Backbone as a chain_set.jsonl record, in Angstrom:
{"seq": "XXXXXXXXXXXXXXXXXXXXXXXXXXXXXXXXXXXXXXXXXXXXXXXXXXXXXXXXXXXXXXXXXXXXXXXXXXXXXXXXXXXXXXXXXXXXXXXXXXXXXXXXXXXXXXXXXXXXXXXXXXXXXXXXXXXXXXXXXXXXXXXXXXXXXXXXXXXXXXXXXXXXXXXXXXXXXXXXXXXXXXXXXXXXXXXXXXXXXXXXXXXXXXXXXXXXXXXXXXXXXXXXXX", "coords": {"N": [[112.99, 155.528, 52.61], [113.181, 152.427, 50.946], [115.779, 149.937, 51.123], [116.036, 148.558, 48.837], [117.432, 148.136, 45.65], [117.138, 146.985, 43.194], [114.484, 145.663, 41.379], [113.164, 142.655, 40.428], [110.972, 141.361, 38.236], [108.671, 138.836, 37.435], [107.187, 137.916, 34.266], [104.579, 136.954, 32.617], [101.434, 136.844, 34.158], [102.29, 138.287, 36.287], [103.505, 140.897, 35.669], [102.389, 141.093, 33.177], [99.315, 140.528, 31.611], [98.18, 137.858, 30.079], [96.166, 136.086, 30.028], [96.731, 133.48, 30.853], [97.565, 132.118, 28.56], [99.872, 130.77, 27.78], [100.081, 128.573, 29.525], [97.683, 127.331, 28.975], [98.252, 126.583, 26.41], [100.376, 124.804, 26.865], [98.878, 122.844, 28.218], [97.222, 122.049, 26.074], [99.025, 120.942, 24.131], [100.036, 118.795, 25.523], [97.708, 117.294, 26.044], [97.008, 116.745, 23.46], [98.542, 114.585, 22.958], [97.137, 112.504, 23.884], [96.434, 112.566, 26.536], [94.759, 113.72, 29.573], [95.041, 116.154, 31.124], [94.427, 118.759, 33.478], [93.997, 122.368, 33.418], [94.52, 123.4, 35.911], [96.263, 121.485, 36.97], [98.436, 121.823, 35.267], [99.184, 124.429, 35.952], [99.87, 124.022, 38.618], [102.101, 122.288, 38.542], [103.722, 123.258, 36.545], [104.007, 126.03, 36.485], [105.844, 128.992, 35.976], [108.193, 127.806, 35.152], [110.901, 126.997, 32.838], [109.734, 126.131, 29.636], [109.927, 123.563, 28.337], [110.84, 122.055, 30.48], [108.657, 122.416, 32.153], [106.65, 120.987, 30.771], [107.725, 118.398, 30.94], [107.618, 118.04, 33.745], [104.879, 118.19, 34.284], [103.947, 115.97, 32.816], [105.29, 113.97, 34.247], [104.19, 114.218, 36.825], [101.44, 113.995, 36.469], [100.66, 112.005, 34.728], [100.924, 108.537, 33.695], [102.872, 107.87, 31.953], [105.807, 106.358, 30.564], [107.54, 107.359, 28.805], [108.665, 109.964, 29.065], [110.677, 111.924, 28.355], [110.914, 111.744, 25.512], [108.223, 112.208, 24.699], [107.828, 114.732, 25.829], [109.647, 116.363, 24.465], [108.652, 116.217, 21.874], [106.091, 117.295, 22.271], [106.868, 119.84, 23.077], [108.006, 120.897, 20.772], [105.711, 121.162, 19.233], [104.423, 122.953, 20.864], [105.775, 125.423, 20.565], [105.049, 126.249, 17.985], [102.253, 126.346, 18.245], [101.989, 128.283, 20.25], [103.002, 130.563, 19.029], [101.03, 131.062, 17.093], [98.846, 131.471, 18.816], [99.64, 133.792, 20.186], [99.683, 135.625, 18.129], [97.018, 136.099, 17.777], [96.195, 137.116, 20.154], [95.098, 139.48, 22.595], [97.199, 141.21, 24.338], [97.849, 142.617, 27.506], [98.817, 144.855, 30.185], [98.683, 144.472, 33.771], [96.51, 146.486, 35.804], [97.927, 149.474, 36.948], [100.546, 148.561, 36.996], [102.429, 149.438, 35.066], [102.672, 152.097, 35.863], [103.75, 151.699, 38.411], [106.276, 150.614, 37.733], [107.389, 152.84, 36.454], [107.473, 154.619, 38.621], [109.253, 153.34, 40.383], [111.639, 153.351, 38.866], [111.993, 156.079, 38.684], [112.741, 156.599, 41.24], [115.283, 155.669, 41.248], [115.471, 152.922, 41.368], [116.302, 149.983, 39.883], [114.56, 148.159, 37.326], [113.978, 144.983, 36.232], [112.753, 142.571, 33.997], [112.061, 139.112, 34.239], [111.857, 135.707, 33.032], [110.49, 132.436, 32.385], [110.12, 131.958, 29.758], [111.386, 131.555, 26.36], [113.707, 133.698, 24.58], [112.605, 134.696, 22.189], [109.811, 134.41, 22.512], [109.369, 135.997, 24.806], [110.193, 138.495, 23.861], [108.303, 138.937, 21.875], [106.034, 139.271, 23.419], [106.634, 141.676, 24.8], [106.731, 143.38, 22.615], [104.069, 143.436, 21.84], [103.056, 145.034, 23.824], [104.387, 147.319, 23.332], [106.647, 147.855, 24.827], [109.954, 148.7, 25.721], [113.305, 147.702, 26.283], [115.427, 149.658, 28.236], [113.918, 151.889, 27.952], [111.354, 151.416, 29.131], [111.992, 149.566, 31.004], [114.884, 148.234, 32.714], [116.156, 145.964, 31.927], [115.947, 142.662, 30.429], [115.64, 139.3, 31.152], [115.791, 136.052, 30.057], [114.912, 132.525, 29.76], [116.698, 131.619, 27.884], [119.024, 132.965, 28.403], [120.533, 131.919, 30.422], [122.166, 129.118, 32.039], [120.953, 127.499, 33.95], [117.592, 127.256, 34.748], [114.741, 128.559, 36.657], [114.155, 126.809, 39.761], [116.7, 127.827, 40.217], [119.156, 130.403, 40.914], [120.145, 131.783, 38.725], [119.015, 133.564, 36.746], [118.319, 135.818, 38.214], [120.803, 136.562, 39.182], [121.973, 137.225, 36.754], [120.411, 139.457, 36.115], [121.271, 141.149, 38.164], [123.928, 141.505, 37.371], [123.534, 142.915, 34.982], [122.633, 145.335, 35.944], [124.596, 146.141, 37.659], [124.533, 145.491, 40.365], [125.728, 144.342, 43.401], [125.074, 143.285, 45.866], [122.856, 140.977, 46.964], [120.916, 141.281, 48.878], [119.78, 143.657, 48.407], [117.989, 143.286, 46.473], [114.796, 142.684, 45.077], [112.464, 140.147, 44.429], [109.63, 139.347, 42.556], [106.748, 137.41, 41.834], [104.229, 135.189, 40.372], [104.15, 132.544, 41.102], [105.162, 129.644, 43.035], [107.709, 128.85, 42.352], [108.912, 131.166, 41.479], [109.257, 132.485, 43.909], [110.935, 130.688, 45.224], [113.139, 130.897, 43.551], [113.911, 133.546, 44.119], [114.6, 133.288, 46.834], [116.689, 131.453, 46.66], [118.534, 133.049, 45.414], [119.145, 134.67, 47.444], [117.664, 137.023, 47.855], [116.649, 140.198, 49.176], [113.953, 140.73, 49.544], [111.065, 138.788, 48.9], [108.24, 138.424, 46.901], [104.95, 137.347, 46.495], [102.355, 137.272, 44.073], [98.836, 137.442, 43.384], [97.725, 137.551, 40.907], [98.08, 135.821, 38.853], [99.237, 132.638, 38.121], [99.031, 130.95, 40.458], [97.43, 130.104, 43.632], [96.747, 131.771, 46.811], [97.123, 129.944, 48.891], [98.815, 128.075, 47.656], [101.042, 129.721, 47.105], [101.875, 130.381, 49.673], [103.261, 128.168, 50.547], [105.87, 128.496, 49.708], [106.722, 130.522, 51.298], [106.876, 133.496, 50.948], [107.868, 136.949, 51.57], [105.809, 138.78, 51.394], [102.405, 138.528, 50.272], [100.59, 139.714, 47.665], [97.66, 141.169, 46.166], [98.002, 142.181, 43.626], [100.766, 143.245, 41.556], [100.872, 145.991, 41.539], [100.282, 146.821, 44.11], [102.668, 146.8, 45.396], [103.724, 149.284, 45.576], [102.925, 150.425, 47.966], [104.618, 149.268, 49.755], [107.263, 149.784, 48.982], [107.481, 152.495, 48.199]], "CA": [[113.125, 154.803, 51.342], [113.65, 151.057, 51.067], [117.151, 149.68, 50.672], [115.985, 147.833, 47.571], [118.012, 148.855, 44.509], [116.751, 146.282, 41.971], [113.258, 144.861, 41.432], [113.089, 141.674, 39.342], [109.568, 140.97, 38.12], [108.228, 137.85, 36.451], [106.371, 138.525, 33.206], [103.173, 136.54, 32.513], [100.749, 136.63, 35.423], [102.807, 139.228, 37.288], [103.465, 142.222, 35.04], [101.646, 141.022, 31.914], [98.088, 139.729, 31.628], [97.949, 137.201, 28.794], [95.059, 135.143, 30.227], [97.277, 132.124, 30.99], [97.594, 131.459, 27.25], [101.021, 129.867, 27.694], [99.778, 127.321, 30.219], [96.617, 126.695, 28.203], [98.917, 125.951, 25.273], [101.039, 123.628, 27.435], [97.814, 121.853, 28.422], [96.747, 121.553, 24.773], [99.991, 120.079, 23.444], [100.109, 117.551, 26.294], [96.487, 116.52, 25.826], [97.036, 116.28, 22.074], [99.25, 113.309, 22.979], [96.225, 111.475, 24.38], [96.243, 112.668, 27.981], [93.629, 114.544, 30.006], [95.467, 116.957, 32.275], [93.648, 119.989, 33.635], [94.781, 123.601, 33.507], [94.958, 123.526, 37.306], [97.453, 120.647, 37.129], [99.529, 122.477, 34.545], [99.617, 125.567, 36.762], [100.486, 123.533, 39.854], [103.394, 121.625, 38.336], [104.516, 123.868, 35.492], [104.045, 127.489, 36.536], [107.097, 129.703, 36.19], [109.363, 127.052, 34.716], [111.21, 126.901, 31.42], [108.537, 125.412, 29.208], [110.193, 122.147, 28.148], [110.866, 121.464, 31.819], [107.274, 122.413, 32.637], [105.957, 119.864, 30.135], [108.253, 117.175, 31.559], [107.154, 117.915, 35.122], [103.444, 117.89, 34.248], [103.835, 114.57, 32.396], [105.773, 113.125, 35.338], [103.305, 114.29, 37.996], [100.01, 113.857, 36.183], [100.384, 110.887, 33.831], [101.7, 107.338, 34.02], [103.732, 107.55, 30.819], [107.218, 106.048, 30.84], [108.332, 107.984, 27.726], [108.524, 111.387, 29.367], [111.597, 112.776, 27.601], [110.538, 111.741, 24.1], [106.919, 112.871, 24.561], [107.965, 116.145, 26.187], [110.346, 117.066, 23.386], [107.715, 116.294, 20.759], [105.054, 118.262, 22.652], [107.468, 121.172, 23.124], [108.12, 121.359, 19.382], [104.364, 121.601, 18.866], [104.104, 124.097, 21.719], [106.312, 126.675, 20.022], [104.212, 126.646, 16.847], [100.914, 126.669, 18.767], [102.051, 129.53, 20.998], [103.185, 131.636, 18.052], [99.716, 131.359, 16.535], [98.003, 132.015, 19.884], [100.055, 135.162, 20.464], [99.293, 136.487, 17.008], [95.589, 136.384, 17.903], [95.905, 137.485, 21.541], [95.155, 140.864, 23.071], [98.049, 141.236, 25.529], [97.807, 143.89, 28.23], [99.437, 144.801, 31.5], [97.739, 144.622, 34.879], [96.284, 147.879, 36.204], [98.859, 150.091, 37.882], [101.899, 147.998, 36.941], [103.296, 150.346, 34.303], [102.912, 153.261, 36.735], [104.675, 151.238, 39.442], [107.607, 150.522, 37.144], [107.866, 154.21, 36.245], [107.767, 155.207, 39.935], [110.471, 152.721, 40.901], [112.787, 153.838, 38.107], [112.162, 157.488, 39.057], [113.429, 156.588, 42.541], [116.591, 155.05, 41.006], [115.406, 151.475, 41.574], [116.297, 149.291, 38.595], [113.494, 147.195, 37.082], [114.304, 143.979, 35.219], [111.784, 141.491, 33.846], [112.64, 137.798, 33.946], [110.801, 134.805, 32.576], [110.803, 131.095, 31.933], [109.975, 131.911, 28.3], [112.579, 131.807, 25.582], [113.875, 135.111, 24.212], [111.689, 135.05, 21.106], [108.463, 134.556, 23.076], [109.355, 137.157, 25.698], [110.296, 139.698, 23.04], [107.021, 139.144, 21.196], [105.121, 139.817, 24.426], [106.967, 143.084, 25.01], [106.364, 144.119, 21.395], [102.623, 143.628, 21.89], [102.801, 146.143, 24.745], [105.258, 148.419, 22.92], [107.623, 148.088, 25.888], [111.321, 148.582, 25.224], [114.39, 147.704, 27.254], [116.121, 150.94, 28.225], [112.905, 152.939, 28.039], [110.31, 151.043, 30.087], [112.632, 148.712, 32.01], [116.338, 148.296, 32.592], [116.699, 144.727, 31.389], [115.097, 141.485, 30.237], [116.398, 138.064, 31.272], [114.937, 134.924, 29.694], [115.494, 131.188, 29.955], [117.8, 131.461, 26.935], [120.198, 133.736, 28.825], [121.208, 131.252, 31.543], [122.284, 127.652, 31.943], [119.982, 126.888, 34.859], [116.361, 128.011, 34.95], [114.161, 128.533, 37.997], [114.344, 127.769, 40.858], [118.083, 128.272, 40.381], [119.226, 131.865, 40.991], [120.942, 132.313, 37.616], [118.397, 134.704, 36.065], [118.426, 136.986, 39.098], [122.215, 136.957, 39.164], [122.164, 137.897, 35.47], [119.795, 140.781, 36.262], [122.187, 141.935, 39.0], [125.074, 141.86, 36.534], [123.093, 143.943, 34.032], [122.439, 146.616, 36.649], [125.745, 146.446, 38.498], [124.186, 145.296, 41.779], [126.585, 143.307, 43.972], [124.504, 142.769, 47.113], [121.528, 140.427, 46.678], [119.937, 141.734, 49.877], [119.173, 144.876, 47.875], [117.184, 142.858, 45.33], [113.444, 142.18, 45.308], [111.91, 139.285, 43.369], [108.178, 139.186, 42.641], [106.176, 136.54, 40.822], [102.91, 134.625, 40.663], [104.249, 131.106, 41.344], [106.101, 129.283, 44.106], [109.07, 128.737, 41.823], [109.451, 132.534, 41.498], [109.686, 132.764, 45.286], [112.107, 129.838, 45.464], [114.236, 131.526, 42.806], [114.349, 134.698, 44.898], [115.267, 132.839, 48.054], [117.968, 130.838, 46.282], [119.437, 134.151, 45.076], [119.315, 135.45, 48.69], [117.06, 138.347, 47.7], [116.223, 140.841, 50.413], [112.496, 140.608, 49.623], [110.375, 137.956, 47.912], [106.839, 138.83, 46.854], [104.026, 136.565, 45.681], [101.172, 138.014, 43.638], [97.694, 136.568, 43.121], [97.128, 137.938, 39.62], [98.434, 134.885, 37.803], [99.103, 131.187, 38.031], [98.784, 130.146, 41.65], [96.575, 130.627, 44.689], [97.421, 132.19, 48.044], [97.52, 128.729, 49.608], [99.99, 127.519, 46.979], [102.181, 130.627, 47.27], [102.325, 130.359, 51.071], [104.192, 127.05, 50.716], [107.225, 128.996, 49.465], [106.992, 131.504, 52.364], [107.334, 134.833, 50.536], [107.742, 137.976, 52.613], [104.473, 139.35, 51.234], [101.548, 138.083, 49.182], [99.784, 140.86, 47.265], [96.649, 140.881, 45.146], [98.622, 142.491, 42.341], [102.076, 143.882, 41.677], [100.685, 147.428, 41.767], [100.266, 147.066, 45.565], [104.038, 146.913, 45.873], [103.993, 150.705, 45.795], [102.703, 150.736, 49.395], [105.733, 148.703, 50.52], [108.568, 150.338, 48.578], [107.525, 153.925, 47.918]], "C": [[113.701, 153.412, 51.61], [115.097, 150.944, 50.6], [117.181, 148.954, 49.33], [116.511, 148.708, 46.427], [117.637, 148.227, 43.161], [115.493, 145.466, 42.231], [113.228, 143.959, 40.2], [111.675, 141.118, 39.319], [109.403, 139.874, 37.064], [107.334, 138.545, 35.425], [104.916, 138.068, 33.273], [102.575, 136.231, 33.878], [101.178, 137.582, 36.512], [102.777, 140.649, 36.752], [102.538, 142.249, 33.828], [100.472, 140.069, 32.022], [97.856, 139.143, 30.239], [96.991, 136.021, 28.953], [95.545, 133.694, 30.261], [97.404, 131.382, 29.662], [98.756, 130.48, 27.122], [100.684, 128.523, 28.337], [98.603, 126.595, 29.578], [97.21, 125.988, 26.978], [99.704, 124.725, 25.715], [100.028, 122.502, 27.632], [97.39, 121.225, 27.095], [97.743, 120.578, 24.142], [100.199, 118.765, 24.204], [98.886, 116.682, 26.002], [96.361, 116.039, 24.383], [97.772, 114.941, 21.944], [98.399, 112.198, 23.603], [95.998, 111.488, 25.879], [95.049, 113.569, 28.302], [94.027, 115.321, 31.256], [94.664, 118.266, 32.298], [94.566, 121.199, 33.649], [95.317, 123.782, 34.919], [96.209, 122.679, 37.565], [98.66, 121.263, 36.435], [100.074, 123.644, 35.365], [100.346, 125.103, 38.022], [101.901, 123.03, 39.623], [104.291, 122.327, 37.313], [104.731, 125.359, 35.597], [105.443, 128.025, 36.802], [108.339, 129.031, 35.638], [109.646, 127.262, 33.231], [110.252, 125.868, 30.836], [108.761, 123.942, 28.847], [110.211, 121.43, 29.485], [109.464, 121.391, 32.4], [106.503, 121.229, 32.067], [106.423, 118.541, 30.74], [107.67, 116.971, 32.954], [105.663, 117.609, 35.193], [103.231, 116.432, 33.838], [104.226, 113.625, 33.523], [104.773, 113.065, 36.492], [101.877, 113.84, 37.707], [99.654, 112.713, 35.233], [101.225, 109.686, 34.269], [102.623, 106.943, 32.878], [105.165, 107.281, 31.261], [108.134, 106.731, 29.828], [108.339, 109.495, 27.871], [109.406, 112.255, 28.48], [111.186, 112.889, 26.138], [109.225, 112.486, 23.868], [107.037, 114.371, 24.809], [108.628, 116.925, 25.061], [109.449, 117.232, 22.165], [106.632, 117.33, 21.039], [105.606, 119.677, 22.65], [107.651, 121.749, 21.725], [106.766, 121.865, 18.885], [103.976, 122.865, 19.628], [104.568, 125.403, 21.094], [105.48, 127.173, 18.844], [102.822, 127.082, 17.295], [100.921, 128.031, 19.472], [102.205, 130.722, 20.065], [101.826, 132.048, 17.466], [98.807, 131.999, 17.585], [98.345, 133.472, 20.168], [99.667, 136.122, 19.339], [97.835, 136.931, 17.119], [95.22, 137.005, 19.249], [96.001, 138.987, 21.788], [95.907, 140.897, 24.396], [97.949, 142.602, 26.183], [98.56, 143.735, 29.55], [98.36, 144.935, 32.568], [97.664, 146.085, 35.311], [97.332, 148.332, 37.223], [100.291, 149.617, 37.781], [102.86, 148.913, 36.184], [103.663, 151.569, 35.145], [103.876, 152.902, 37.861], [106.1, 151.197, 38.903], [108.201, 151.908, 36.922], [108.269, 154.854, 37.571], [109.055, 154.648, 40.518], [111.702, 153.264, 40.19], [113.058, 155.317, 38.393], [112.895, 157.622, 40.392], [114.782, 155.865, 42.465], [116.622, 153.578, 41.424], [115.326, 150.818, 40.197], [115.118, 148.321, 38.519], [113.922, 146.276, 35.942], [113.188, 142.945, 35.187], [112.536, 140.191, 33.611], [111.522, 136.787, 33.731], [111.339, 133.435, 32.223], [110.591, 130.913, 30.44], [111.342, 131.985, 27.626], [112.579, 133.269, 25.122], [112.85, 135.557, 23.167], [110.279, 135.291, 21.634], [108.368, 135.806, 23.944], [109.378, 138.456, 24.905], [108.989, 139.996, 22.315], [105.969, 139.7, 22.153], [105.37, 141.307, 24.64], [106.569, 143.927, 23.808], [104.864, 144.391, 21.354], [102.247, 144.816, 22.774], [103.522, 147.422, 24.333], [106.167, 148.837, 24.074], [109.013, 147.838, 25.333], [112.318, 148.601, 26.381], [115.161, 149.01, 27.114], [115.175, 152.118, 28.303], [111.876, 152.636, 29.127], [110.835, 150.166, 31.205], [114.134, 148.745, 31.744], [116.95, 147.021, 32.037], [115.629, 143.665, 31.237], [116.0, 140.26, 30.298], [115.445, 136.896, 31.024], [115.655, 133.608, 29.955], [116.676, 130.949, 29.024], [119.108, 132.071, 27.429], [121.023, 133.042, 29.9], [121.294, 129.753, 31.294], [121.173, 126.99, 32.75], [118.77, 127.79, 35.038], [115.902, 127.967, 36.394], [113.967, 127.087, 38.465], [115.79, 128.178, 41.104], [118.152, 129.799, 40.305], [119.824, 132.548, 39.772], [120.339, 133.558, 36.961], [118.466, 135.971, 36.916], [119.866, 137.478, 39.139], [122.557, 137.675, 37.86], [121.592, 139.306, 35.511], [120.682, 141.698, 37.104], [123.395, 142.39, 38.204], [124.722, 142.998, 35.58], [123.076, 145.32, 34.7], [123.597, 146.985, 37.572], [125.467, 146.351, 39.989], [124.999, 144.127, 42.321], [125.944, 142.587, 45.153], [123.075, 142.29, 46.875], [120.475, 140.817, 47.711], [119.248, 143.024, 49.447], [118.282, 144.582, 46.66], [115.839, 142.331, 45.805], [113.059, 141.287, 44.136], [110.416, 139.118, 43.599], [107.694, 138.29, 41.512], [104.898, 135.89, 41.302], [102.947, 133.121, 40.92], [105.289, 130.815, 42.424], [107.531, 129.238, 43.595], [109.725, 130.106, 41.667], [110.011, 132.855, 42.877], [110.936, 131.952, 45.621], [113.341, 130.392, 44.763], [114.8, 132.704, 43.597], [115.095, 134.306, 46.156], [116.618, 132.201, 47.749], [119.006, 131.873, 45.87], [119.723, 135.034, 46.292], [118.794, 136.879, 48.546], [116.581, 138.889, 49.049], [114.718, 140.762, 50.624], [112.006, 139.657, 48.54], [108.885, 138.224, 48.044], [106.053, 137.856, 45.974], [102.837, 137.421, 45.299], [100.093, 137.04, 43.177], [97.032, 136.837, 41.777], [97.337, 136.898, 38.53], [98.167, 133.436, 38.104], [98.582, 130.514, 39.294], [98.006, 130.895, 42.729], [97.407, 131.063, 45.893], [97.929, 130.978, 48.82], [98.766, 128.108, 48.986], [101.217, 128.395, 47.19], [102.744, 130.578, 48.687], [103.327, 129.245, 51.334], [105.635, 127.523, 50.582], [107.639, 130.087, 50.443], [107.576, 132.824, 51.856], [107.174, 135.826, 51.68], [106.367, 138.63, 52.589], [103.738, 138.592, 50.141], [100.57, 139.218, 48.89], [98.754, 140.437, 46.223], [97.196, 141.139, 43.747], [99.941, 143.2, 42.59], [101.952, 145.366, 41.988], [100.695, 147.769, 43.255], [101.657, 147.185, 46.151], [104.415, 148.35, 46.201], [103.871, 151.059, 47.282], [103.85, 150.227, 50.262], [107.034, 149.453, 50.238], [108.605, 151.858, 48.527], [106.717, 154.735, 48.929]], "O": [[114.615, 153.261, 52.422], [115.573, 151.744, 49.794], [118.252, 148.761, 48.755], [116.097, 149.855, 46.258], [117.795, 148.855, 42.115], [115.433, 144.68, 43.177], [113.263, 144.441, 39.068], [111.236, 140.478, 40.274], [109.926, 139.975, 35.954], [106.795, 139.621, 35.682], [104.098, 138.724, 33.917], [103.135, 135.457, 34.655], [100.519, 137.686, 37.547], [102.103, 141.512, 37.314], [101.972, 143.288, 33.491], [100.622, 138.934, 32.475], [97.395, 139.838, 29.333], [96.987, 135.089, 28.148], [94.868, 132.792, 29.766], [97.356, 130.153, 29.635], [98.639, 129.468, 26.431], [100.964, 127.467, 27.77], [98.534, 125.367, 29.632], [96.73, 124.932, 26.566], [99.705, 123.71, 25.02], [100.282, 121.354, 27.264], [97.219, 120.009, 27.007], [97.352, 119.51, 23.671], [100.505, 117.739, 23.596], [99.012, 115.485, 25.745], [95.687, 115.045, 24.112], [97.635, 114.249, 20.935], [98.883, 111.088, 23.823], [95.439, 110.543, 26.437], [94.41, 114.112, 27.4], [93.421, 115.163, 32.315], [94.281, 118.794, 31.254], [95.771, 121.071, 33.867], [96.435, 124.261, 35.107], [97.108, 123.103, 38.291], [99.773, 121.225, 36.959], [101.288, 123.825, 35.461], [101.325, 125.72, 38.441], [102.801, 123.312, 40.414], [105.482, 122.028, 37.223], [105.558, 125.911, 34.871], [106.134, 127.582, 37.72], [109.421, 129.617, 35.651], [108.764, 127.649, 32.465], [109.985, 124.843, 31.464], [107.85, 123.136, 29.039], [109.667, 120.333, 29.619], [109.116, 120.416, 33.065], [105.785, 120.544, 32.795], [105.606, 117.663, 31.02], [107.272, 115.861, 33.306], [105.226, 116.853, 36.061], [102.422, 115.732, 34.446], [103.577, 112.6, 33.734], [104.535, 112.002, 37.065], [101.184, 113.357, 38.602], [98.477, 112.477, 34.963], [102.119, 109.811, 35.105], [103.106, 105.811, 32.831], [105.667, 107.893, 32.204], [109.357, 106.692, 29.968], [108.054, 110.221, 26.918], [108.924, 113.231, 27.907], [111.116, 113.988, 25.588], [109.124, 113.298, 22.949], [106.435, 115.179, 24.103], [108.204, 118.036, 24.744], [109.482, 118.267, 21.5], [106.291, 118.139, 20.176], [104.908, 120.616, 22.27], [107.472, 122.949, 21.516], [106.694, 122.882, 18.195], [103.286, 123.736, 19.097], [103.828, 126.387, 21.096], [105.233, 128.372, 18.715], [102.277, 128.064, 16.791], [99.995, 128.827, 19.319], [101.604, 131.773, 20.29], [101.52, 133.235, 17.36], [98.084, 132.95, 17.289], [97.452, 134.295, 20.367], [99.361, 137.289, 19.583], [97.46, 137.993, 16.624], [94.068, 137.38, 19.465], [96.877, 139.666, 21.253], [95.327, 140.643, 25.452], [97.963, 143.626, 25.5], [98.891, 142.625, 29.968], [97.269, 145.442, 32.309], [98.639, 146.827, 35.194], [97.584, 147.658, 38.222], [101.175, 150.198, 38.41], [103.987, 149.131, 36.628], [104.809, 152.018, 35.143], [104.728, 153.712, 38.227], [107.025, 151.691, 39.548], [109.386, 152.124, 37.175], [109.281, 155.55, 37.644], [109.858, 155.39, 41.083], [112.696, 153.601, 40.833], [114.205, 155.761, 38.352], [113.576, 158.616, 40.645], [115.353, 155.496, 43.491], [117.674, 153.054, 41.788], [114.39, 151.069, 39.437], [114.724, 147.733, 39.527], [114.193, 146.73, 34.831], [112.728, 142.493, 36.235], [113.525, 140.161, 32.878], [110.393, 136.979, 34.183], [112.491, 133.288, 31.814], [110.852, 129.836, 29.905], [112.325, 132.417, 28.229], [111.581, 133.977, 25.26], [112.299, 136.654, 23.252], [109.626, 136.261, 21.25], [107.415, 136.578, 23.838], [108.668, 139.406, 25.236], [108.607, 141.155, 22.157], [105.118, 140.498, 21.758], [104.432, 142.104, 24.659], [106.12, 145.063, 23.965], [104.433, 145.447, 20.89], [101.264, 145.512, 22.52], [103.296, 148.483, 24.915], [106.424, 150.024, 24.274], [109.232, 146.893, 24.575], [112.201, 149.39, 27.318], [115.507, 149.418, 26.006], [115.576, 153.221, 28.676], [111.563, 153.498, 29.948], [110.191, 150.034, 32.246], [114.592, 149.216, 30.703], [118.137, 146.995, 31.711], [114.553, 143.749, 31.829], [117.002, 140.183, 29.588], [114.421, 136.766, 31.695], [116.831, 133.576, 30.316], [117.563, 130.158, 29.344], [120.18, 131.732, 26.93], [122.099, 133.521, 30.256], [120.587, 129.201, 30.451], [120.535, 126.043, 32.291], [118.903, 128.949, 35.431], [116.582, 127.41, 37.255], [113.646, 126.221, 37.65], [116.077, 128.821, 42.114], [117.286, 130.422, 39.69], [119.995, 133.767, 39.774], [121.062, 134.505, 36.653], [118.651, 137.068, 36.39], [120.112, 138.684, 39.132], [123.34, 138.625, 37.859], [122.207, 140.244, 35.004], [120.827, 142.881, 36.796], [123.84, 143.53, 38.341], [125.508, 143.927, 35.39], [123.452, 146.327, 34.1], [123.57, 148.043, 38.201], [126.093, 147.048, 40.787], [124.962, 143.034, 41.755], [126.237, 141.419, 45.41], [122.183, 143.097, 46.614], [119.277, 140.697, 47.453], [118.256, 143.437, 50.047], [117.88, 145.485, 45.927], [115.754, 141.621, 46.807], [113.302, 141.636, 42.98], [109.984, 138.787, 44.704], [108.163, 138.391, 40.378], [104.519, 136.009, 42.467], [101.897, 132.479, 40.955], [106.175, 131.627, 42.69], [108.465, 129.556, 44.331], [110.951, 130.214, 41.714], [111.096, 133.422, 43.003], [111.876, 132.465, 46.228], [114.446, 130.362, 45.306], [116.016, 132.845, 43.732], [116.104, 134.917, 46.505], [117.58, 132.387, 48.494], [120.208, 131.624, 45.959], [120.451, 136.021, 46.192], [119.4, 137.825, 49.048], [116.166, 138.138, 49.932], [114.255, 140.73, 51.765], [112.47, 139.71, 47.401], [108.337, 138.249, 49.147], [106.448, 137.578, 44.841], [102.356, 138.213, 46.11], [100.386, 135.965, 42.653], [95.907, 136.4, 41.535], [96.841, 137.055, 37.414], [97.023, 133.036, 38.318], [97.767, 129.595, 39.207], [97.932, 132.124, 42.741], [98.598, 130.768, 45.988], [99.042, 130.995, 49.345], [99.666, 127.665, 49.7], [102.311, 127.883, 47.428], [103.952, 130.718, 48.882], [104.154, 129.355, 52.239], [106.523, 127.011, 51.263], [108.787, 130.532, 50.422], [108.656, 133.226, 52.289], [106.439, 135.577, 52.636], [105.825, 138.991, 53.634], [104.35, 138.079, 49.205], [99.813, 139.633, 49.767], [98.955, 139.467, 45.493], [96.891, 140.408, 42.805], [100.203, 143.691, 43.688], [102.83, 145.94, 42.632], [101.072, 148.878, 43.631], [101.813, 147.626, 47.29], [105.314, 148.601, 47.003], [104.623, 151.89, 47.792], [104.037, 150.702, 51.383], [107.813, 149.721, 51.153], [109.649, 152.456, 48.785], [106.654, 155.96, 48.829]]}, "num_chains": 1, "name": "protein.A"}
């Protein structure tokens, strides 16, 4: 049995398949300001981040605007309304085998916590779509609202450790679909960092962050841990 005692999983693109609707919405609210950024650019510069920061970073990297803060805050206000409507119309599902993986890990006394660059309201609405409940399907949920510093800072993982009473970060696994997930895990000194190809970024992009493993989907983690 692995020494891992806590698995921290990113949400969208890792445990939850929402067809990149968040990043498509980021793209829309930016382009509504008169720009022409691609979804690929949004994924490259914004994946995994708190969403206001993601908008700022995409504007900084992909446009020549000098009014980044003002534009980003305006776009972010529009983003929250646009995303609410998009989620109301969206068929959210989990990736094949992920729910079974989470059940298997918890059966082996490995805590499972979801973490996300979303705010609490957005993350909770996603879980409600799946009828997932903290305490029943997972041991905790940590969102951008719960910490001062978002990814790649280790704050969300440290919060997850506090929730589960884990003191040693070498017993923690972090998995996600973007380089910033891997950087977050490394900054928290996690014992294992896992990149998955089911979401935002490509194998080539994930390799930049040097995760311990790159898997096609989170469900393959079963072969490593169990």
